[in-house]
C-alpha positions in Angstrom: 9.1 -9.7 -9.8 7.5 -12.6 -10.7 6.7 -13.2 -7.1 4.3 -9.5 -6.6 1.2 -11.2 -7.5 -1.5 -11.6 -5.7 -3.2 -9.6 -2.2 -0.1 -7.5 -1.0 -1.3 -5.0 2.1 0.2 -1.9 2.6 0.4 -2.7 6.4 -0.6 0.3 9.1 2.1 0.8 11.5 0.9 0.4 15.3 1.5 3.1 18.2 1.1 2.6 21.9 -1.1 5.2 23.5 1.8 7.3 24.5 3.3 7.6 20.8 5.6 5.1 20.4 6.2 2.1 17.8 3.8 -0.9 19.2 6.5 -3.5 18.4 4.2 -6.3 19.8 1.2 -5.3 18.0 3.3 -5.2 14.8 4.5 -8.4 14.9 0.8 -9.6 16.0 -0.4 -7.4 12.3 2.3 -9.3 10.1 1.9 -12.7 11.6 -2.4 -12.1 10.9 -2.1 -10.8 7.4 0.8 -13.9 7.0 -1.6 -16.3 8.6 -4.3 -15.4 6.4 -2.4 -16.5 3.6 -1.0 -13.0 1.7 1.4 -12.9 -1.2 3.4 -10.2 0.3 4.0 -7.7 3.2 4.2 -3.0 2.0 5.7 -1.5 4.4 6.3 2.4 4.8 3.0 3.4 2.1 0.2 5.7 2.7 -1.6 3.3 4.7 1.3 3.0 6.9 2.0 6.8 7.8 4.7 7.0 5.9 4.9 10.9 5.6 4.7 11.1 9.3 7.4 7.9 10.4 10.9 9.3 11.5 13.9 7.3 9.9 14.2 5.1 12.7 10.5 3.9 13.0 10.5 3.3 9.3 13.5 1.4 10.0 12.3 -0.8 13.1 8.8 -1.4 10.9 10.7 -3.1 8.1 13.1 -4.9 10.5 10.3 -6.2 11.9 8.7 -7.5 8.9 12.0 -8.8 7.1 12.8 -11.0 10.6 8.4 -11.6 10.6 8.1 -12.8 6.8 11.4 -14.8 7.2 11.1 -15.1 3.5 7.9 -16.8 3.5 6.6 -14.1 0.9 8.0 -10.8 -0.2 8.4 -7.7 1.9 8.3 -4.1 0.0 9.4 -0.9 1.4 8.0 2.5 0.7 10.9 4.6 0.5 8.6 7.5 -0.2 10.5 10.8 0.4 10.5 14.6 -2.0 13.7 14.4 -3.5 16.0 12.2 -5.2 18.9 12.2 -2.3 16.6 11.6 0.7 15.1 8.5 -1.4 18.1 7.3 -2.3 19.4 7.6 1.0 16.0 5.7 2.4 16.4 3.2 0.0 20.1 2.1 0.7 18.8 1.5 4.4 16.1 -0.8 3.2 18.1 -2.7 0.8 21.0 -3.0 4.1 17.8 -4.0 6.3 16.6 -6.9 3.7 13.6 -5.5 1.9 13.0 -7.5 -1.9 11.7 -4.5 -3.4 11.4 -0.6 -2.5 8.3 1.3 -3.7 9.0 5.2 -4.9 6.9 7.5 -6.0 7.7 10.6 -8.1 9.2 13.9 -6.2 7.0 16.1 -4.8 6.9 20.2 -3.2 10.0 20.5 -5.8 7.5 20.2 -8.9 9.3 17.9 -11.0 8.5 17.7 -15.0 8.5 14.7 -16.9 12.4 15.2 -17.7 12.8 14.8 -13.8 10.4 12.1 -13.0 12.9 9.7 -15.4 16.2 11.0 -13.7 14.4 10.7 -10.5 13.7 6.9 -10.8 17.0 6.5 -13.0 19.1 7.8 -10.1 17.3 5.6 -7.7 17.5 2.2 -9.8 21.5 3.0 -10.5 22.4 2.9 -7.2 20.3 -0.3 -6.1 20.9 -3.7 -5.9 16.7 -4.4 -5.5 13.9 -3.2 -7.8 12.1 -0.2 -7.9 8.5 -0.4 -8.0 7.1 2.9 -9.5 3.8 4.0 -6.9 1.2 6.3 -8.8 -0.9 8.4 -6.5 -1.5 12.0 -7.6 -3.8 12.7 -5.2 -0.8 12.7 -2.5 2.2 13.6 -4.9 0.0 16.3 -7.5 1.7 14.4 -10.2 0.1 11.8 -12.2 2.3 9.5 -13.6 2.4 9.2 -17.5 1.3 5.6 -18.6 3.6 5.8 -21.9 6.5 7.4 -19.1 6.1 4.1 -16.6 6.0 1.9 -20.1 9.0 3.2 -21.2 10.8 2.9 -17.7 9.9 -0.7 -17.4 11.6 -1.2 -20.6 14.5 0.1 -19.9 14.6 -2.1 -16.5 14.7 1.1 -14.4 11.4 0.0 -13.1 10.9 -3.6 -12.4 6.7 -2.9 -11.5 4.1 -0.7 -11.0 1.9 0.5 -7.7 -1.3 1.7 -9.5 -3.6 4.5 -7.0 -4.6 7.1 -9.7 -8.1 5.2 -9.8 -7.4 6.0 -13.4 -8.3 2.6 -14.9 -7.8 3.8 -18.6 -4.2 4.9 -18.0 -3.8 2.0 -15.8 -5.0 -0.2 -19.0 -2.5 1.1 -21.2 0.1 0.4 -19.0 -0.9 -3.1 -19.2 -1.1 -3.3 -22.8 2.5 -1.5 -22.9 4.1 -4.2 -21.0 2.6 -7.3 -21.8 5.8 -8.8 -23.0 7.7 -7.7 -19.8 7.7 -9.5 -16.4 5.9 -6.2 -14.8 3.7 -6.5 -12.3 1.0 -3.8 -12.2 -1.1 -3.6 -8.9 -4.1 -1.8 -8.1 -4.5 0.3 -4.9 -7.8 0.3 -5.2 -9.9 -1.2 -2.9 -13.7 -0.7 -4.3 -12.4 -1.0 -8.4 -10.2 -3.7 -7.4 -12.6 -6.5 -9.4 -12.2 -4.3 -12.8 -8.8 -4.1 -12.4 -8.1 -7.8 -11.9 -10.6 -8.2 -14.8 -8.4 -5.5 -16.8 -5.1 -7.6 -16.1 -4.1 -6.8 -13.1 -1.2 -8.8 -11.5 -2.2 -8.0 -7.8 -4.1 -5.7 -5.2 -2.4 -3.7 -2.8 -5.7 -2.5 -0.4 -5.1 -1.1 2.4 -8.7 -2.4 3.7 -6.5 -5.4 3.2 -5.6 -4.8 7.0 -8.9 -5.4 8.3 -10.3 -7.7 6.3 -7.2 -9.8 4.1 -9.5 -13.2 3.8 -12.0 -11.1 1.8 -8.9 -9.6 -0.7 -7.7 -13.3 -0.8 -11.4 -14.6 -2.1 -11.8 -11.9 -4.8 -8.3 -12.2 -5.9 -9.1 -16.4 -6.3 -12.3 -16.1 -7.8 -11.0 -13.8 -9.6 -7.3 -16.2 -10.9 -10.5 -18.4 -11.3 -12.6 -16.2 -14.1 -15.1 -16.4 -11.4 -16.5 -12.7 -12.1 -20.0 -13.3 -10.4 -18.4 -14.4 -6.9 -15.2 -11.3 -7.8 -18.5 -8.9 -8.1 -20.3 -10.2 -4.9 -17.3 -10.2 -3.1 -16.2 -6.7 -4.1 -20.0 -5.3 -3.5 -19.4 -6.9 0.2 -15.6 -5.0 0.7 -16.7 -1.8 -0.9 -19.7 -2.0 1.9 -17.0 -2.3 4.5 -14.5 0.1 3.3 -17.3 2.6 4.1 -15.7 2.3 7.5 -13.3 5.7 6.1 -16.6 7.6 6.1 -18.0 7.4 9.8 -15.9 10.5 10.7 -17.0 14.3 10.3 -15.3 15.6 7.6 -15.4 18.7 9.2 -12.9 18.1 12.5 -10.3 15.7 10.5 -9.2 15.0 7.4 -9.7 12.3 4.8 -6.5 10.3 5.7 -7.2 10.6 9.6 -10.9 8.9 9.0 -8.9 6.7 6.6 -6.2 5.4 8.9 -7.7 5.9 12.0 -10.5 3.6 10.7 -8.2 0.8 9.3 -6.5 1.4 13.0 -10.1 1.5 14.7 -11.3 -1.5 13.2 -7.6 -3.8 13.7 -7.9 -2.7 17.4 -11.7 -3.9 17.6 -10.7 -7.3 16.3 -8.0 -7.3 18.9 -5.0 -7.2 16.3 -3.7 -4.2 17.4 -3.6 -2.5 21.3 -4.5 1.2 20.5 -6.1 2.8 17.3 -4.1 6.1 17.6 -2.5 7.4 14.5 1.1 9.4 13.8 0.8 13.5 14.6 -0.9 15.8 13.0 -3.3 13.1 11.8 -6.4 13.4 14.4 -7.8 10.5 16.5 -11.6 9.6 15.7 -13.5 10.3 18.8 -15.9 6.8 20.4 -18.8 8.1 19.0 -17.0 7.4 15.3 -15.4 3.8 16.6 -18.5 2.5 17.3 -20.0 3.2 14.0 -17.1 1.1 12.8 -18.0 -1.6 15.2 -21.3 -2.0 13.7 -20.8 -1.9 10.6 -17.7 -4.7 11.0 -20.8 -7.1 12.7 -22.4 -6.3 9.4 -19.9 -7.9 7.4 
């Protein structure tokens, strides 16, 4: 797990205008990120619209990532699903396709408690030969992974890393302290608090906005690695301003996931990386006027 450091974007999953996986655009996107110098690729995260992907699209996107990365950087595969049997099934497929690690949340919909969450991760790890990264995203899952449970599973060797998208820096800092003697990377999923998480000891960043501006997050990480916190804060401020593209859509018309992922895809299309900004149903597309606002903000960045 020592390779899980730096900037590891959760990659968008581009669609054609007719709703098919756009493999050429996906290959360009992976190439764009690798050419920028990212330290890994996370396929099938929230930014990759994992909740909407069919099993065949999950497998295809991962296969393209593994072949494009060709061992240059680790490839992480999201294996997110409601219950343990389906998560294990996804994970075994990801392992077979060449993923270097799998990323799993707590089970959801079943309203699992702490004993079930512990059992979930233990069962998943016991079925695999690749490491398991615990993904804490309570806004989507409805369950906050307790920091002491994360640390306990880390010490057991059940999980090999944490991807924290909870926004709870206090809990994140405690996990860092409780796992300090282990090879246990703790990665932040925050676009806007990345500098603070790195200052607290985070080993890397997993930013959705990193699809659009990987170079900025790489600069931020490099500034932090050198201890140049003034430069890190300056870069963070610029990235936070750019992140405002997720707010251009009318919240009375579409939900926050449509707004955010639609904005990332629109920005990628405007930059010529992907062909079409379409999102997977039920997410709704941005309007032309909203895309024009994103274009203006890209020009300012």
